[in-house]
N, C-alpha and C positions, 0 to 999 in steps of 0.2 A: 595801158602803157603810158598815156599822158598823165594819168592820176599818179602813177608811181614816180614819174619825173618831177611833178610838182611837189610831192611829199619830200623827195630828196633835197630839192632846192630850199624848202622851208626849214629843214634840219640844218642846212649849212648856214642859214642866217643867224642861228642861235649859237654857233660855235664860237668860243672865245678866241681872240686873235693870238693868244700866246702859243697856240698850237701851230701857227703858220710862221715860218722862219724865212727871212729874206736872204739868208746865206751870209757868208763872210765877204767883207769888202776889204780892199787894200788899205793898210794903215790902221785897221781896226784891231783893238787889243784882243789877244788870244785868251779865251776863257779856259781855265783849268779846273778840272773836277777835284775838289777836296773832300776828304772824309768828314762827314758830319759828326758832330759830337753825339755820343749815344744819349738818347733821351732817358730821362729818369723812369724807372719802372713804375708802372701804375698799379701793379698788383703787390700787395703786402701780405705775406703769409700770416695767417692767424695762428697765434700760439695756442696749441691745444693743452688745456690744463689737465694734468693727470689726476685721476680720482684719488682723494686722500685715503690712505690705508687706515681702516678703522682698527682700533685696538681690540684684541680679543676680550670678550666679556667674561667676567668672573661669575661664579655660581650665584653669588649674592645678588648680582645685577640682573641675572635672568629671572629671578623671582621677586624683584623689586616691585612693590605694588604701585609706586608712582610711575615707573616705566611701563608697566602693563596697562594701566588705565589710560595713559596718554599715548599709547600706540595707535597707529592708523586704523586697524580693525576695531579696536574698542571705541574710538571716537566716532567711527561710522555707525557702529551698532547703537550707541547711546543717542546719536543725533536723530535716528529714526523715531525715537520716543520723545524727541524735543528736549533732550538734556545736553547741556554743554558741559561735558565731563572734564574738559581741560580747565575751564574756569572754576569748577567745583574743587578740583584737586589743588589748584593754586591757592584758592581761598582756604582750604583745609591746612595746607602747609605754611601759609602765611601767618596763622595765629601764633602769637608768641606766648610761650608758657611762663617766661620770667624775664627779668631785666638782663639783656645780653651784654651789658657792660661788666657784669660780674663774671670773672673768668671761670670757665667750666673745667674742672679738674678731672682728668681721666687716668687710666692706667698707663698711658703712653707719656703724658706730660707731667706726671706727679713729681718725678725726680728733677726735671728741668725747672719747674716753677717753684717748688718748695724746698726740696733737699739740697739742690745745687744753686740756690739763689745767691746772686752776687751781693754780699753784704760786708760792711765793716764789722769790727769786733763789737762796737757799741750797738750798731743796728741789729746784729744777730742776737744780742742780749735782750733788746727791746721788742723784737719782732713778735707779733701775735697774729695768728691766722684765725679768722672766724669763718667756719665752713658749715654749710647746711647740706645735709644728705637728704635729697628730695626724691619722692616717688610720684610727682605730679604728672610725669610723662606717660604714666599708665592710663590716664584719662579718668581716674577716679578722684573726683573733687571731694576733699575732706580736710583733715588736719594738715596734711602735707601742703595743699594749696594755700591754706590760710597762713601757714608758717612761711611759705615762699613770699607771700605778699608783705608780711611784717618784715621779713629779712630785706626785701628789695626797698621798702620804704625807709628802713633804718639806713641802708647803704646810700640812698639818694639824699637823705638829710645830712649824712656825714660828708658827702661830696659838696653839698651846698655850703655847709658850715666851715668846711676845711679843717676840722679838728681830727683828732685821732690819727696822727701821721704814722704811728707805728703799727697800725692795724691794717691788715690786708683781708679782703673778702673773697670767698670762693664758694663754688657749688659743685656737688657731686650728684650725678644722676644715678640713683641706686640701680635702675634697671639695666644700665649700660656699663657699669663699672663692677668688676668682679674681684680683681686682685687686692685693691685697697680695702674694700669692705670685708673681705674674707680675712685678711691679715689683721684688721682691727676687730675681728670677731663680732661684726654687726650683721644680723640676719633679718632685720626689719627696718622700716623707715616710717616717719622722718626722725632725724637726729640733728642736734647742734653740737659742733665739735670746736673746742678751743685747742689749737695746736701751737706748740712752742718747740724751740730747740731743734728745728729742722725735722720735726716729726717724731722726736724721741719723747716728748711730753704731751700726753693726750688727755683731755677731759671731755666726757660725753654727757649730754643733757637731753632728756626727753622733753617734748613740748609742755607737759604738765608740770615740769620742774621749774619753769621760768614764766615770768609775766610777759605774755606775747603782745607787746606794744612796741612800736618803733622807738619811742622815747625811753622806755624801760630797758630795751636792748642796748641802746646807746649808753645809757647810764651804767649798765652792767659792765660795759667795756671801758668806759672812762674811769670808773672807780675801781676797776680790776676786781670785780666781785667774784670772778672765777678763781681767785687765789684761795677762797674759803673752801674749795673742793680739792681734795687730794687727787693727783694725777693717777692714771691707770697703771697699777703695778701688779704684774702677774708673770708667771713663768712663760706664758704665751705672748706677753706684751713686748714692747720695745725694750731691749736690754735684758730680757728674760732668758732662762736657760734653754727653753724650748721654742724660742722665737723662730729658729730655722725650720722647725717642723711646720709652723703656720705659713712660713714663706713658701715652702715646697708645696704645701696643700693648696695655697692660693694660686700658685703657678699651674698646678694640674687642673683646678677648676676653671682657670682662665682659658686654657687650651681647649677644654671641653666646651666652654661657652662659645669660643670663636668658631668651633666646628658646627655646633648645633644652631647658631644664630642664622646661618645661611640656608638651613633646611626649612621648608614651609611648615606651618603649624599643623596642617592636616596630615602631613607625613609623620610628624612627631606623634600625633594622636594615634595614628594607625599602628606605628611601631610600639608605642607604650601599651596600647590595648592588647596587641598580640603577645608581647612579653609578659604582661600581667596575667593573661589567661593561661599561659604555659606555666607560670610560677604557681598559680592557684591549683592547677591540675596536679602538679608535682607535690605540693604541700598536702593536698587532700587525697593522695593516692593511698589505698588501703595497704596495710602491712601483711606479713605472711599469715599470722594467726587470724586476722580478720578475713583474709581470703579463704582460709580453710573452713572457718565457721560459715561463711556465705555458701561455700560449696556443699557443706553438709546439710544446710537448710534447703538448698535446691534439691538435693537427693531425697530428703524426707518429703518435700512437697510433691515430687514426682511419684514416689511410692503411694502416697495418699490418693493422688489423682488416679493412679492405676487401680487401686483397690475399689474406689468408688465406681469406676467404669465396669469392673467385673461383677459387681453386685454383692449382697450379703451372703455369707457362707451358710449352707444347709444345716438345720438343727437336727441332731441325732436323737433317736428314741431313747427314753430313760431305761436303764438296765433294771431287770427284775430278779428277785431272789428265787431261785429254783425250789427251795424247801418250803418256805413259808408262804410263797405265792404273793407276798406283799412287795411292793416296789420299794426300792432303796430311798426314794424321795419321801415316801409316806412314813418310812421308818425314822427318817431323820427329822420329820416335822414334829415339833413339840406339841403335846396334848394340851388342850385347854382345861383349866381348872376353875371350879366355881369358888365363890367367896367363902362358903362353909368349909370347903376342903382346905383352903389356905389358912383359915382360922384354926381348924383342927390340927393342921401341921405345926402351927405356932405353939 
C-alpha cells in the first residue's frame, strides 16, 4: 500500500502545470473558444497512371524478324548461350547499304517527288533525274554494290563541287518496289535511268554500257552524254497505245506483292511445293488410251502368271494310221538321200 502511494506521488511530480487550472478570478478576461482553421491535409492522393492502350499488331509485325529476336523469350534463350542478341540485331540493322542523303524512290512517293514536283517552266525543261535501280539489299555483293558505290561517290562529289544544279539523284530498291519497275518493263537489276519530262522520257543503261567511275559519271551528266541515246519508245512505254495495260498489270502485281510480303518464307515454300506437286500430277496424269493399254497389260501379265502356276499342258500321243501301221509323224518326215541319188536326180 505504501509503495502504491509513493508511485502515485512520483507520477504527480512529472505532470505539466498546464493541466492544473486556478479557476476564474473577478476582472479576468473571459476566454472564448474559436474554431481553429483547418489544417492542410497531409495526404496527397497519388495519381494512378492508366496503362497505355497498345495498338493492334498487323500481320507483318507478328512475323517481323527484328521483333521476334528482340522479344523477352528470345533474349533469355540466347543469353543462356552467352549471346547478346539485342546487340547483334542492332549491329545488323545499323549497317548502311548506301548513302542515305540520296532520296529513296518508292511506289508511294514516286508521284509526289518526280511527277508532281513543283517546278517553273524553265526548271521543268532542264530537270534531269539520275536514278539507280539497285538490288544490294538482297545481300549479294556484286555489280549492284559496286554501282551503288560509284553512284554515291559521284553524288558526294557533286554536292561538294556544287555543280549540276539541274540534276537530281534518286535510288530505287528493286526488291521493295513493284509498280515502277513493272511499268518500266524492268525484270532485273542493276540499272541506271535518265528520267526527264516528269517520267515521260526514259533512258535505261546497263552497267556494262557506261564507264563506272565517279568522274566519268559526272562528266556523262555535265556534257549531257545521255542525249546520244534515244529515249524508250514502245507501245508499252510512256505515251504508248498499250501503256494502260502495263499500268493495270503493275497494279495487280503490286497488290499481290503487298499480300505475299507479310507471309513468312517457309509458308510460301510450303504452299508453292504443294501447288507444284499437284500441277505435276495433273500434267503427268495418263490419258484414256494409255489407261486402257495399262489395263490390258495387267490382264496379260495375270494370265501368264496363272498359266505358270498351273504347269505345262500334257502332251497327247501321236495318232497312227490304221491301214499302213505307220505313224503320221514318220510319214511326214522326209527321207534322207545320198549324194549319188542327188546327182542321178540331176
